[in-house]
N, C-alpha and C positions, 0 to 999 in steps of 0.2 A: 467174279470179283470179290474180294473179302469185305465184309461191311464193318467199319471201323465205329468206335463209340468211344466216349472219354471214360476211363476208368474210374474216376470219382461219380459221375453222374450215373454210371452203371450200378451202384452199389450205395445211392442214397437211400435212406431209410434203414439201411442194414448194418454196414460198416461205416457209413460216412455219413454225417450229420451236416445239416445245412449251417451256413454260416450268416444267415439272416433271420432274426427272430421277430416278425411283428404281422399286425393282421391290418388289411385293407380292403375295402369295397373294390368289387371289380372294376368299377370306373376309374379308380385312383390306383390301381395296381401298378401299371407303367410308371407313374410317377414317382411310385416308392423303389422302385428298381433304379430309376434314374439317380435318384438321391443316394442310394447306396453307392451307386457306382461314382457319383461324385466326391462320396466321403473317403473312399478307397483311395481315389485317384488323388486327393488332396493328401492325405497322407504319407502316401509314398512320393509325392514329390516335395513335400517337407524334408522326408529323409535323404532324397536325392540331393536336394539343395545344400543343406547343412554338410552333407558327405564332402561336398566340392570346395565346401569351405576350409575343410580341414583334413584334405585329400593327401597330407603328408603320408599318413598311415597307410600300410599295404595289406592286403587280404590274403593272408595267410593260413597256414592251416590251425594255428592257435591264436591268431589275432582277432581283433575286437571288429568285426564288420557286421554293421546294422543291416540285416536281410530280414525281410518280414517273411513269416511263412504264410498266415492267413489272418484275416481281420473279421471279427464277430461284431454285427452290430443288432442291439436289440432295442426296439423303439416302445416307449410309454407316452403317455398323452402328454406331459410336459419335460419328458426328458429322455435323451438318445445315449444309450450306452455303448461305449465303443470299447472292444477289448482286443487290443493289439498284441499277437502272438509274435515274438521276434528272438533272433538267434542270440545276440547279444546287444543288449539294450542300454549300452552304455552313452550314445547320443541322447536318447529321451530322458534319461537320470539327471541330465544336467540342469542346473536350477533355471527355472523360467521356461523351460520347455516345453511343458505340458499346456502352459497357459498360453503359449505363443501358438502352439498346433490349434487348442481351442479357438482362438481368435479366427485363425484363418478358416477353420471349419464353417464358423458362423457367417464368414464372409461369402464361402463357396456355395453354402445352402440356402442362405439368407434367411436363417431362422431368428428372430426376435424373443419370442416369449418361451422359446425352449432352450434348455440347457443343455451341453454335452459332460457326460461323465466318463473320462478317459482312463484306461486302466491299462497296464503294462505285465505281461506275463512272460516271462522268459522260458524257452524251450529247453527242456531239461537235456537232452542230445541232439546239438544242432544238425551235426551230420547223418542223422537220420531223415532230415527234411530235405526233398529234391532241390526245392527255391534255393536252400544256402550251398548246395553242391552245384547247381547251374551257375551261381553267382560266382562261385570258386572257379569253374571252368571257364567263365567268360572273361575274368581277370587273367587267366593264364593264358587265353587265345590273345588279348588285346597287348599283351607284353611279348608277343611272338615266340611264344612257347608251342612246340610240337602240339598239334590236336591229340595225337597217340599218348604221348607225354602227358596231357593234362587230364585226359579220360582214367587213364592208371593212376593218377594222384589222386584222383577223386574216390576210386576204388579203395584205394589203400586208407581215405578217410572214414570209410563205412566198417572198417575192421573192428574196430573198438566198439561199435554201437552192436545191438542184439537183432538185426536185420537176418533175414533168410535169404534173402536174394536181391539184386539190384541189376539195372539195364540202364546201359547210356547209349544214347544215340544222337550223332550229328551229322548234319546235312546240309550242303551247300559247297561252295569254290573253297574245298578243303587245301590248304597249304597254297592258295592261289592259282590253282589248276584253272584251265579254261572249262573245263567241262565239268558241271556240279555231280557230286555223288552223295553218298551216304555211307558212313562207318558206323560199326556198333560194336560194343563190347558188354558181357554178360558176364553175372557171377552168381550162383545158387539158381533155387528155385523162382519161378514166376507165373504162377496159375492165373492168368488174366481170365478164363474162363469160368472160374469159381468166385462166386458172389460172396460167400462167406469169407474169402481170402483177404484181408486189409490190406490194400496195395495203393501207396501214395503216388502222387503224379504230376507232374508241372511240364509245361512248354514253354522255353525260353528263348528270346529273340536276342544275339548277339550282332551287334555292328561292328564289323572290320573294315580296313581299308580295300578289302576285295569284295565287299558285299556282305549281307545279312546272312549269318549262319543261324540254323533251328538246332536248338538243343532240347531234346526230350529225355526225361530220367523217370523211370518206374523203380518203385523201392516194394518189395514185400515185406511188410511187417510183421503179421500173425495170422493166424488162421485161427476161426472161432469155432 
């Protein structure tokens, strides 16, 4: 039976860096991890809540969808630095958005003496990120687009980037069939066994009327 491992965790310290930078005593380590999870969930919930308010927009190949690729957290004695890497940061650039997000974070984490320093960084090539491609596929499937057509459209979005390979896998009750199955589409190289190969990966659940579908995307960026 094959042994599976997360491609990001497999490459930590070589081509993949940690998204949290802080020090804690062993007895306080678990509390620090829970705080990081609360911060990330609070930011993602804020994005989703405000997207629903202005849900007239549609996620298309060149539209402005606020999809977070990853969040970096750096903790100091009295300051927590939060760097949000996002594909299209139109929502967070609105007036008062950062201040409102900071208030939500303080309520969630219950920090009184510490302050948050929130920074927004736009991803240079959005469709080079697996999270944004997964969000695009999710939007297509929720609008009753064929899963094969959605996968092919996602592959077409990666043509303008300089990636070397991509693999998309969808599993579940595809097209409403009674028996769940998995479909996969691949283009280019994908050396999962090579540690020096920089590979981005994401696992994304999609809730449909037929049940939950799972989307996995691997992107081979470069080889060091």
